[in-house]
TORKELUM-589324 format. One record per residue: residue number from 1; residue in one letter; y, x, z of N, C-alpha, C in turn. Coordinates in steps of 0.2 Angstrom, whole numbers. Example, Ala and Ser with C-alpha at 12.3 -4.5 7.8 and 13.67 -1.06 7.14 Angstrom:
// TORKELUM-589324
+------+------+--------+-------+-------+---------+--------+-------+--------+-------+-------+
| resi | resn | nnorth | neast |   nup | canorth | caeast |  caup | cnorth | ceast |   cup |
+------+------+--------+-------+-------+---------+--------+-------+--------+-------+-------+
|    1 |    a |    -28 |    66 |    39 |     -22 |     62 |    39 |    -16 |    66 |    39 |
|    2 |    s |    -11 |    64 |    35 |      -5 |     68 |    36 |      0 |    64 |    39 |
+------+------+--------+-------+-------+---------+--------+-------+--------+-------+-------+
// end
This chain:
// TORKELUM-589324
+------+------+--------+-------+-------+---------+--------+-------+--------+-------+-------+
| resi | resn | nnorth | neast |   nup | canorth | caeast |  caup | cnorth | ceast |   cup |
+------+------+--------+-------+-------+---------+--------+-------+--------+-------+-------+
|    1 |    x |     53 |    10 |    63 |      46 |      9 |    62 |     42 |    16 |    62 |
|    2 |    x |     36 |    17 |    65 |      33 |     23 |    66 |     25 |    21 |    66 |
|    3 |    x |     21 |    23 |    62 |      14 |     23 |    62 |     11 |    30 |    64 |
|    4 |    x |      7 |    30 |    68 |       4 |     37 |    70 |     -4 |    36 |    70 |
|    5 |    x |     -7 |    40 |    65 |     -14 |     40 |    65 |    -16 |    47 |    68 |
|    6 |    x |    -21 |    46 |    73 |     -23 |     51 |    77 |    -31 |    53 |    76 |
|    7 |    x |    -32 |    58 |    73 |     -40 |     60 |    73 |    -44 |    54 |    71 |
|    8 |    x |    -44 |    51 |    66 |     -48 |     45 |    64 |    -54 |    48 |    60 |
|    9 |    x |    -59 |    44 |    63 |     -66 |     46 |    59 |    -69 |    39 |    56 |
|   10 |    x |    -70 |    37 |    50 |     -72 |     31 |    48 |    -78 |    32 |    45 |
|   11 |    x |    -83 |    27 |    46 |     -89 |     27 |    43 |    -91 |    21 |    38 |
|   12 |    x |    -95 |    22 |    33 |     -99 |     17 |    30 |   -106 |    18 |    31 |
|   13 |    x |   -108 |    14 |    36 |    -115 |     15 |    38 |   -116 |    22 |    41 |
|   14 |    x |   -120 |    26 |    39 |    -121 |     33 |    42 |   -117 |    38 |    38 |
|   15 |    x |   -114 |    36 |    33 |    -109 |     40 |    29 |   -102 |    41 |    32 |
|   16 |    x |    -99 |    47 |    33 |     -93 |     47 |    36 |    -88 |    48 |    30 |
|   17 |    x |    -83 |    43 |    29 |     -79 |     44 |    23 |    -72 |    47 |    25 |
|   18 |    x |    -70 |    46 |    31 |     -64 |     49 |    34 |    -65 |    54 |    40 |
|   19 |    x |    -64 |    60 |    39 |     -66 |     65 |    44 |    -61 |    68 |    48 |
|   20 |    x |    -58 |    64 |    53 |     -53 |     67 |    57 |    -46 |    68 |    55 |
|   21 |    x |    -43 |    63 |    52 |     -37 |     63 |    49 |    -32 |    61 |    53 |
|   22 |    x |    -26 |    64 |    53 |     -20 |     63 |    57 |    -14 |    62 |    52 |
|   23 |    x |    -10 |    58 |    54 |      -3 |     57 |    49 |      2 |    54 |    53 |
|   24 |    x |      8 |    54 |    51 |      14 |     51 |    54 |     18 |    48 |    48 |
|   25 |    x |     19 |    42 |    49 |      24 |     38 |    44 |     29 |    34 |    47 |
|   26 |    x |     35 |    35 |    44 |      41 |     32 |    47 |     44 |    28 |    40 |
|   27 |    x |     49 |    24 |    41 |      52 |     21 |    35 |     57 |    25 |    32 |
|   28 |    x |     57 |    31 |    32 |      61 |     36 |    29 |     58 |    39 |    23 |
|   29 |    x |     57 |    35 |    18 |      53 |     38 |    12 |     47 |    34 |    11 |
|   30 |    x |     44 |    36 |     5 |      38 |     34 |     2 |     32 |    40 |     3 |
|   31 |    x |     27 |    38 |     7 |      22 |     43 |     9 |     16 |    42 |     4 |
|   32 |    x |     14 |    48 |     0 |       9 |     47 |    -5 |      3 |    50 |    -2 |
|   33 |    x |     -3 |    47 |    -4 |      -9 |     50 |    -4 |    -13 |    51 |   -10 |
|   34 |    x |    -14 |    57 |   -12 |     -17 |     58 |   -18 |    -24 |    62 |   -17 |
|   35 |    x |    -28 |    61 |   -22 |     -35 |     65 |   -22 |    -40 |    61 |   -27 |
|   36 |    x |    -46 |    64 |   -27 |     -50 |     62 |   -32 |    -53 |    55 |   -30 |
|   37 |    x |    -57 |    51 |   -34 |     -60 |     46 |   -33 |    -65 |    47 |   -27 |
|   38 |    x |    -65 |    43 |   -22 |     -70 |     44 |   -17 |    -68 |    48 |   -11 |
|   39 |    x |    -62 |    51 |   -12 |     -59 |     56 |    -7 |    -58 |    53 |     0 |
|   40 |    x |    -57 |    46 |     0 |     -56 |     42 |     6 |    -49 |    39 |     7 |
|   41 |    x |    -45 |    40 |     2 |     -39 |     37 |     2 |    -38 |    30 |     4 |
|   42 |    x |    -42 |    25 |    -1 |     -42 |     18 |     1 |    -45 |    17 |     8 |
|   43 |    x |    -50 |    21 |    11 |     -53 |     20 |    17 |    -47 |    20 |    23 |
|   44 |    x |    -43 |    26 |    22 |     -37 |     27 |    26 |    -33 |    20 |    27 |
|   45 |    x |    -32 |    17 |    21 |     -27 |     11 |    21 |    -31 |     5 |    24 |
|   46 |    x |    -38 |     5 |    23 |     -42 |      0 |    26 |    -42 |     0 |    33 |
|   47 |    x |    -42 |     6 |    36 |     -43 |      8 |    43 |    -36 |     6 |    46 |
|   48 |    x |    -31 |     7 |    43 |     -24 |      5 |    45 |    -24 |    -2 |    46 |
|   49 |    x |    -26 |    -6 |    41 |     -25 |    -14 |    41 |    -31 |   -17 |    44 |
|   50 |    x |    -35 |   -13 |    48 |     -40 |    -17 |    52 |    -47 |   -19 |    48 |
|   51 |    x |    -47 |   -17 |    41 |     -53 |    -19 |    38 |    -59 |   -15 |    39 |
|   52 |    x |    -57 |    -8 |    40 |     -63 |     -3 |    42 |    -61 |     0 |    49 |
|   53 |    x |    -65 |    -2 |    54 |     -62 |      1 |    61 |    -65 |     8 |    62 |
|   54 |    x |    -61 |    12 |    64 |     -63 |     19 |    65 |    -68 |    20 |    71 |
|   55 |    x |    -72 |    24 |    70 |     -78 |     25 |    75 |    -75 |    29 |    81 |
|   56 |    x |    -71 |    34 |    79 |     -67 |     39 |    83 |    -60 |    39 |    81 |
|   57 |    x |    -55 |    41 |    86 |     -48 |     41 |    84 |    -44 |    36 |    86 |
|   58 |    x |    -38 |    36 |    85 |     -33 |     30 |    87 |    -28 |    29 |    81 |
|   59 |    x |    -26 |    23 |    80 |     -20 |     21 |    76 |    -15 |    18 |    80 |
|   60 |    x |     -9 |    20 |    80 |      -3 |     17 |    84 |      2 |    15 |    79 |
|   61 |    x |      5 |     8 |    80 |      11 |      6 |    76 |     16 |     3 |    81 |
|   62 |    x |     22 |     6 |    81 |      28 |      5 |    85 |     25 |     5 |    92 |
|   63 |    x |     22 |    10 |    95 |      20 |     11 |   102 |     15 |     6 |   104 |
|   64 |    x |     11 |     3 |    99 |       6 |     -1 |   101 |      0 |     1 |    97 |
|   65 |    x |     -7 |     1 |   101 |     -12 |      4 |    97 |    -15 |    -2 |    94 |
|   66 |    x |    -17 |    -1 |    88 |     -19 |     -6 |    83 |    -26 |    -5 |    81 |
|   67 |    x |    -30 |     0 |    81 |     -36 |      1 |    79 |    -42 |    -3 |    81 |
|   68 |    x |    -40 |    -7 |    86 |     -46 |    -12 |    89 |    -43 |   -19 |    88 |
|   69 |    x |    -38 |   -20 |    84 |     -35 |    -26 |    83 |    -38 |   -29 |    77 |
|   70 |    x |    -38 |   -37 |    76 |     -41 |    -39 |    69 |    -36 |   -39 |    64 |
|   71 |    x |    -38 |   -39 |    58 |     -33 |    -39 |    52 |    -27 |   -43 |    53 |
|   72 |    x |    -29 |   -50 |    55 |     -23 |    -55 |    56 |    -18 |   -52 |    61 |
|   73 |    x |    -20 |   -50 |    66 |     -16 |    -47 |    72 |    -11 |   -42 |    69 |
|   74 |    x |    -14 |   -37 |    65 |     -11 |    -32 |    62 |     -6 |   -34 |    57 |
|   75 |    x |     -7 |   -39 |    53 |      -2 |    -42 |    48 |      3 |   -45 |    52 |
|   76 |    x |      2 |   -48 |    58 |       8 |    -51 |    62 |     12 |   -46 |    65 |
|   77 |    x |     10 |   -39 |    66 |      14 |    -35 |    69 |     18 |   -31 |    64 |
|   78 |    x |     17 |   -33 |    58 |      22 |    -30 |    52 |     18 |   -25 |    47 |
|   79 |    x |     13 |   -25 |    46 |       9 |    -21 |    41 |      6 |   -25 |    36 |
|   80 |    x |      9 |   -25 |    29 |       6 |    -28 |    24 |      2 |   -23 |    19 |
|   81 |    x |     -4 |   -27 |    16 |      -8 |    -22 |    12 |     -9 |   -25 |     5 |
|   82 |    x |     -8 |   -21 |     0 |     -10 |    -23 |    -6 |    -15 |   -20 |    -9 |
|   83 |    x |    -21 |   -22 |    -9 |     -28 |    -19 |   -10 |    -28 |   -17 |   -18 |
|   84 |    x |    -33 |   -12 |   -19 |     -34 |    -11 |   -26 |    -38 |   -17 |   -29 |
|   85 |    x |    -36 |   -19 |   -35 |     -39 |    -24 |   -38 |    -36 |   -31 |   -37 |
|   86 |    x |    -30 |   -31 |   -34 |     -25 |    -37 |   -32 |    -28 |   -42 |   -28 |
|   87 |    x |    -35 |   -44 |   -30 |     -38 |    -49 |   -25 |    -34 |   -56 |   -25 |
|   88 |    x |    -32 |   -58 |   -30 |     -28 |    -65 |   -30 |    -32 |   -71 |   -30 |
|   89 |    x |    -29 |   -76 |   -29 |     -33 |    -83 |   -30 |    -31 |   -86 |   -36 |
|   90 |    x |    -36 |   -84 |   -42 |     -35 |    -85 |   -48 |    -34 |   -93 |   -50 |
|   91 |    x |    -36 |   -97 |   -47 |     -36 |   -105 |   -48 |    -30 |  -107 |   -45 |
|   92 |    x |    -27 |  -104 |   -41 |     -21 |   -106 |   -37 |    -14 |  -104 |   -42 |
|   93 |    x |     -9 |  -108 |   -40 |      -3 |   -106 |   -44 |      0 |  -100 |   -41 |
|   94 |    x |      5 |   -97 |   -45 |       9 |    -91 |   -43 |     12 |   -93 |   -36 |
|   95 |    x |     15 |   -98 |   -35 |      19 |   -100 |   -29 |     14 |  -101 |   -23 |
|   96 |    x |      8 |  -104 |   -24 |       3 |   -105 |   -19 |      0 |   -98 |   -17 |
|   97 |    x |      0 |   -94 |   -22 |      -3 |    -87 |   -20 |      3 |   -84 |   -15 |
|   98 |    x |      9 |   -84 |   -17 |      14 |    -81 |   -12 |     15 |   -85 |    -6 |
|   99 |    x |     13 |   -91 |    -5 |      13 |    -95 |     1 |      8 |   -93 |     6 |
|  100 |    x |      2 |   -91 |     3 |      -3 |    -89 |     6 |     -2 |   -82 |    10 |
|  101 |    x |      3 |   -78 |     7 |       5 |    -72 |    11 |      8 |   -73 |    17 |
|  102 |    x |     11 |   -79 |    17 |      14 |    -81 |    24 |     11 |   -86 |    28 |
|  103 |    x |      4 |   -85 |    29 |       0 |    -90 |    32 |      0 |   -89 |    39 |
|  104 |    x |      2 |   -84 |    41 |       3 |    -83 |    49 |     10 |   -84 |    52 |
|  105 |    x |     15 |   -86 |    47 |      21 |    -87 |    49 |     22 |   -95 |    50 |
|  106 |    x |     27 |   -96 |    54 |      28 |   -103 |    56 |     36 |  -105 |    55 |
|  107 |    x |     39 |  -100 |    53 |      47 |   -101 |    52 |     48 |  -104 |    45 |
|  108 |    x |     49 |  -110 |    44 |      49 |   -113 |    37 |     55 |  -110 |    34 |
|  109 |    x |     61 |  -110 |    37 |      67 |   -107 |    34 |     66 |  -100 |    32 |
|  110 |    x |     63 |   -96 |    36 |      62 |    -90 |    34 |     57 |   -88 |    28 |
|  111 |    x |     52 |   -93 |    28 |      48 |    -91 |    22 |     51 |   -94 |    16 |
|  112 |    x |     55 |   -99 |    16 |      59 |   -101 |    10 |     64 |   -95 |     8 |
|  113 |    x |     67 |   -92 |    13 |      71 |    -86 |    11 |     67 |   -80 |     8 |
|  114 |    x |     62 |   -79 |    11 |      57 |    -74 |     9 |     55 |   -74 |     2 |
|  115 |    x |     53 |   -81 |     0 |      50 |    -82 |    -7 |     56 |   -81 |   -12 |
|  116 |    x |     62 |   -83 |   -10 |      68 |    -82 |   -15 |     69 |   -74 |   -16 |
|  117 |    x |     68 |   -71 |   -10 |      69 |    -63 |   -11 |     64 |   -60 |   -15 |
|  118 |    x |     58 |   -63 |   -14 |      52 |    -60 |   -19 |     54 |   -62 |   -27 |
|  119 |    x |     57 |   -68 |   -28 |      59 |    -70 |   -34 |     64 |   -65 |   -37 |
|  120 |    x |     69 |   -63 |   -32 |      74 |    -58 |   -35 |     71 |   -52 |   -37 |
|  121 |    x |     66 |   -49 |   -33 |      63 |    -44 |   -35 |     58 |   -44 |   -41 |
|  122 |    x |     56 |   -50 |   -42 |      51 |    -51 |   -48 |     53 |   -58 |   -51 |
|  123 |    x |     58 |   -57 |   -55 |      60 |    -64 |   -59 |     55 |   -67 |   -62 |
|  124 |    x |     50 |   -63 |   -66 |      45 |    -67 |   -70 |     41 |   -71 |   -66 |
|  125 |    x |     40 |   -69 |   -59 |      35 |    -74 |   -55 |     39 |   -81 |   -54 |
|  126 |    x |     46 |   -81 |   -54 |      49 |    -87 |   -53 |     48 |   -91 |   -59 |
|  127 |    x |     48 |   -88 |   -65 |      47 |    -91 |   -71 |     41 |   -95 |   -72 |
|  128 |    x |     36 |   -91 |   -69 |      29 |    -93 |   -69 |     26 |   -96 |   -64 |
|  129 |    x |     30 |   -98 |   -59 |      28 |   -100 |   -53 |     23 |  -106 |   -52 |
|  130 |    x |     23 |  -110 |   -57 |      18 |   -116 |   -57 |     12 |  -114 |   -61 |
|  131 |    x |     11 |  -108 |   -65 |       6 |   -106 |   -67 |      0 |  -104 |   -63 |
|  132 |    x |     -6 |  -104 |   -66 |     -11 |   -101 |   -62 |    -11 |   -94 |   -62 |
|  133 |    x |    -13 |   -90 |   -57 |     -13 |    -83 |   -56 |    -17 |   -80 |   -61 |
|  134 |    x |    -23 |   -82 |   -63 |     -27 |    -80 |   -68 |    -24 |   -79 |   -75 |
|  135 |    x |    -19 |   -83 |   -76 |     -16 |    -83 |   -83 |    -11 |   -77 |   -84 |
|  136 |    x |     -9 |   -74 |   -78 |      -4 |    -69 |   -79 |     -7 |   -63 |   -82 |
|  137 |    x |     -3 |   -58 |   -84 |      -4 |    -51 |   -87 |     -6 |   -47 |   -81 |
|  138 |    x |     -9 |   -42 |   -82 |     -11 |    -37 |   -78 |     -5 |   -35 |   -73 |
|  139 |    x |      0 |   -33 |   -76 |       7 |    -31 |   -73 |     10 |   -37 |   -68 |
|  140 |    x |     10 |   -43 |   -72 |      12 |    -49 |   -68 |      8 |   -50 |   -62 |
|  141 |    x |      1 |   -49 |   -62 |      -4 |    -50 |   -56 |     -2 |   -45 |   -52 |
|  142 |    x |      0 |   -39 |   -54 |       1 |    -34 |   -49 |      8 |   -35 |   -44 |
|  143 |    x |     13 |   -38 |   -49 |      18 |    -40 |   -45 |     17 |   -46 |   -40 |
|  144 |    x |     13 |   -50 |   -42 |      11 |    -56 |   -38 |      7 |   -53 |   -32 |
|  145 |    x |      3 |   -48 |   -32 |       0 |    -45 |   -26 |      5 |   -42 |   -22 |
|  146 |    x |     10 |   -39 |   -24 |      15 |    -36 |   -20 |     19 |   -41 |   -17 |
|  147 |    x |     21 |   -46 |   -21 |      25 |    -51 |   -18 |     21 |   -55 |   -13 |
|  148 |    x |     15 |   -56 |   -13 |      11 |    -59 |    -8 |     11 |   -56 |    -2 |
|  149 |    x |     11 |   -49 |    -2 |      11 |    -45 |     4 |     18 |   -45 |     7 |
|  150 |    x |     23 |   -46 |     4 |      30 |    -45 |     6 |     32 |   -52 |     9 |
|  151 |    x |     28 |   -58 |     7 |      28 |    -64 |    11 |     27 |   -64 |    18 |
|  152 |    x |     24 |   -59 |    21 |      22 |    -58 |    28 |     27 |   -55 |    32 |
|  153 |    x |     32 |   -53 |    28 |      39 |    -49 |    31 |     37 |   -43 |    34 |
|  154 |    x |     34 |   -38 |    31 |      31 |    -32 |    33 |     37 |   -27 |    35 |
|  155 |    x |     35 |   -22 |    40 |      39 |    -17 |    41 |     36 |   -11 |    37 |
|  156 |    x |     29 |   -11 |    36 |      26 |     -6 |    32 |     22 |    -9 |    27 |
|  157 |    x |     21 |    -6 |    21 |      18 |     -8 |    16 |     13 |    -3 |    13 |
|  158 |    x |      6 |    -6 |    13 |       1 |     -1 |    10 |      0 |    -3 |     3 |
|  159 |    x |      0 |     1 |    -1 |      -1 |      0 |    -9 |     -7 |     4 |   -11 |
|  160 |    x |    -12 |     1 |   -14 |     -18 |      4 |   -16 |    -18 |     4 |   -24 |
|  161 |    x |    -17 |    10 |   -27 |     -17 |     10 |   -35 |    -13 |     4 |   -38 |
|  162 |    x |     -6 |     4 |   -36 |      -2 |     -1 |   -40 |     -2 |    -1 |   -47 |
|  163 |    x |     -2 |     5 |   -50 |      -1 |      7 |   -57 |     -8 |     6 |   -61 |
|  164 |    x |    -14 |     5 |   -58 |     -20 |      6 |   -61 |    -21 |     1 |   -67 |
|  165 |    x |    -21 |     3 |   -73 |     -23 |     -2 |   -79 |    -16 |    -5 |   -82 |
|  166 |    x |    -11 |    -2 |   -80 |      -5 |     -5 |   -83 |     -2 |     0 |   -88 |
|  167 |    x |      2 |    -3 |   -92 |       5 |      1 |   -97 |     10 |     6 |   -94 |
|  168 |    x |     13 |    11 |   -97 |      18 |     15 |   -94 |     24 |    11 |   -93 |
|  169 |    x |     26 |     7 |   -97 |      32 |      3 |   -96 |     31 |    -1 |   -90 |
|  170 |    x |     25 |    -5 |   -89 |      25 |     -9 |   -84 |     24 |    -5 |   -77 |
|  171 |    x |     21 |     0 |   -78 |      19 |      5 |   -72 |     27 |     7 |   -69 |
|  172 |    x |     31 |     8 |   -74 |      38 |     10 |   -72 |     42 |     5 |   -68 |
|  173 |    x |     40 |    -1 |   -71 |      43 |     -7 |   -68 |     41 |    -8 |   -61 |
|  174 |    x |     34 |    -7 |   -59 |      32 |     -7 |   -52 |     35 |    -2 |   -48 |
|  175 |    x |     36 |     4 |   -51 |      39 |     11 |   -47 |     46 |     8 |   -45 |
|  176 |    x |     50 |     5 |   -49 |      56 |      4 |   -48 |     57 |    -1 |   -42 |
|  177 |    x |     53 |    -5 |   -42 |      52 |    -11 |   -36 |     51 |    -7 |   -30 |
|  178 |    x |     46 |    -2 |   -30 |      44 |      2 |   -24 |     50 |     5 |   -21 |
|  179 |    x |     54 |     9 |   -26 |      60 |     12 |   -24 |     65 |     7 |   -21 |
|  180 |    x |     66 |     1 |   -23 |      70 |     -4 |   -21 |     68 |    -6 |   -14 |
|  181 |    x |     62 |    -7 |   -13 |      59 |     -9 |    -7 |     60 |    -4 |    -1 |
|  182 |    x |     59 |     3 |    -3 |      60 |      7 |     2 |     66 |     8 |     4 |
|  183 |    x |     72 |     7 |    -1 |      79 |      8 |     2 |     80 |     2 |     6 |
|  184 |    x |     77 |    -3 |     6 |      78 |     -9 |    12 |     74 |    -8 |    18 |
|  185 |    x |     71 |    -2 |    20 |      69 |      1 |    25 |     62 |    -2 |    27 |
|  186 |    x |     59 |    -3 |    21 |      51 |     -5 |    22 |     48 |     1 |    21 |
|  187 |    x |     44 |     4 |    26 |      39 |     10 |    25 |     34 |     9 |    20 |
|  188 |    x |     32 |    14 |    17 |      28 |     12 |    10 |     22 |    19 |    11 |
|  189 |    x |     16 |    17 |    11 |      11 |     21 |    10 |      8 |    20 |     4 |
|  190 |    x |      7 |    25 |    -1 |       5 |     24 |    -8 |     -1 |    28 |    -9 |
|  191 |    x |     -7 |    25 |   -11 |     -12 |     28 |   -15 |    -11 |    27 |   -22 |
|  192 |    x |    -11 |    32 |   -25 |     -10 |     32 |   -33 |    -14 |    37 |   -37 |
|  193 |    x |    -18 |    34 |   -41 |     -22 |     39 |   -46 |    -18 |    43 |   -50 |
|  194 |    x |    -12 |    41 |   -52 |      -8 |     45 |   -56 |     -3 |    49 |   -51 |
|  195 |    x |     -6 |    55 |   -50 |      -3 |     60 |   -45 |      4 |    62 |   -47 |
|  196 |    x |      5 |    62 |   -54 |      12 |     64 |   -56 |     18 |    59 |   -54 |
|  197 |    x |     15 |    53 |   -55 |      20 |     47 |   -53 |     21 |    46 |   -46 |
|  198 |    x |     15 |    48 |   -42 |      16 |     47 |   -35 |     20 |    53 |   -32 |
|  199 |    x |     20 |    59 |   -35 |      24 |     64 |   -32 |     32 |    63 |   -35 |
|  200 |    x |     32 |    59 |   -41 |      39 |     59 |   -42 |     43 |    54 |   -38 |
|  201 |    x |     40 |    49 |   -35 |      43 |     44 |   -31 |     43 |    45 |   -23 |
|  202 |    x |     38 |    49 |   -21 |      37 |     50 |   -14 |     41 |    55 |   -11 |
|  203 |    x |     42 |    55 |    -5 |      46 |     60 |    -1 |     41 |    65 |     2 |
|  204 |    x |     36 |    63 |     4 |      30 |     67 |     7 |     24 |    65 |     4 |
|  205 |    x |     19 |    70 |     5 |      12 |     69 |     2 |      7 |    72 |     6 |
|  206 |    x |      1 |    68 |     6 |      -5 |     71 |     9 |    -10 |    72 |     3 |
|  207 |    x |    -13 |    77 |     2 |     -19 |     78 |    -3 |    -26 |    78 |     1 |
|  208 |    x |    -30 |    73 |    -1 |     -36 |     71 |     2 |    -42 |    72 |    -1 |
|  209 |    x |    -46 |    77 |     1 |     -53 |     79 |    -2 |    -58 |    78 |     3 |
|  210 |    x |    -63 |    74 |     0 |     -69 |     73 |     4 |    -68 |    71 |    12 |
|  211 |    x |    -63 |    66 |    12 |     -62 |     63 |    18 |    -57 |    67 |    24 |
|  212 |    x |    -54 |    73 |    21 |     -50 |     77 |    25 |    -44 |    78 |    21 |
|  213 |    x |    -39 |    80 |    26 |     -32 |     83 |    23 |    -33 |    90 |    21 |
|  214 |    x |    -32 |    92 |    15 |     -32 |     98 |    13 |    -25 |   102 |    12 |
|  215 |    x |    -20 |    98 |    12 |     -13 |    100 |    10 |     -9 |    94 |    12 |
|  216 |    x |     -3 |    96 |    15 |       2 |     91 |    16 |      9 |    94 |    17 |
|  217 |    x |     14 |    90 |    15 |      21 |     93 |    15 |     25 |    88 |    11 |
|  218 |    x |     32 |    91 |    10 |      36 |     86 |     6 |     33 |    87 |    -2 |
|  219 |    x |     35 |    82 |    -5 |      32 |     81 |   -12 |     34 |    86 |   -17 |
|  220 |    x |     40 |    89 |   -16 |      42 |     94 |   -21 |     38 |   101 |   -20 |
|  221 |    x |     37 |   102 |   -14 |      32 |    108 |   -12 |     25 |   107 |   -14 |
|  222 |    x |     22 |   100 |   -13 |      16 |     99 |   -16 |     15 |   100 |   -23 |
|  223 |    x |     20 |    97 |   -27 |      20 |     98 |   -34 |     20 |   105 |   -36 |
|  224 |    x |     23 |   109 |   -33 |      24 |    116 |   -36 |     18 |   120 |   -33 |
|  225 |    x |     13 |   117 |   -30 |       7 |    121 |   -27 |      2 |   122 |   -33 |
|  226 |    x |      0 |   128 |   -34 |      -4 |    129 |   -40 |    -11 |   126 |   -40 |
|  227 |    x |    -14 |   125 |   -35 |     -20 |    121 |   -34 |    -19 |   114 |   -37 |
|  228 |    x |    -13 |   111 |   -34 |     -12 |    104 |   -36 |    -10 |   104 |   -43 |
|  229 |    x |     -6 |   108 |   -45 |      -5 |    108 |   -53 |    -12 |   108 |   -58 |
|  230 |    x |    -16 |   112 |   -55 |     -23 |    112 |   -59 |    -27 |   107 |   -58 |
|  231 |    x |    -27 |   104 |   -52 |     -32 |     99 |   -51 |    -30 |    92 |   -52 |
|  232 |    x |    -23 |    90 |   -51 |     -21 |     84 |   -52 |    -16 |    83 |   -57 |
|  233 |    x |    -12 |    88 |   -59 |      -6 |     87 |   -63 |     -8 |    90 |   -71 |
|  234 |    x |    -14 |    93 |   -72 |     -16 |     95 |   -79 |    -12 |   101 |   -81 |
|  235 |    x |    -10 |   105 |   -76 |      -5 |    111 |   -78 |    -10 |   117 |   -77 |
+------+------+--------+-------+-------+---------+--------+-------+--------+-------+-------+
// end
């Protein structure tokens, strides 16, 4: 799996949110994006998944250019997106929410197999599969949002603030799941408000400021950077 982002510029109206960013992502580790609110991290994920089309630059996935494709076509190629805020169908059951993640698939046997794999990752979802999604706790809803994305059988998973609003214990449970998923050769791009957590579990990191990459490298090196310590780690 190979994702290549080449000098993309993304706008909201006349405001340039992403200013010439380039990145390379493979399935060999978790890639973290850290930075202040409004830095452009979520916009990068939305550009990859087709929700915000770059005005300039290119995005390639497995040797195919995708920055002009629809979000549905990008999902079919193997990119899943877990947005900030979960965006679940609250009145629908847990299991129906999961099945919505497979709406582009037609392999009934494969869908059944994937949903059982999701239940292995998140046993609480199997227990609550007939409940409405709105009745779940915040942590359970985050599990459901990740599980729904996994139902599309992605090769690359984009996660936007998965620990936001969760207790430390539930946040750690989500982290453990991400590590397990990465070991199964699913590429992960992680946007995370908790920089310390992001640096703990990622193999490489990009620091984003005002829509630009100001620092990049392996996560251990980034953690030891004095500017990062002061700005993001409270040291």
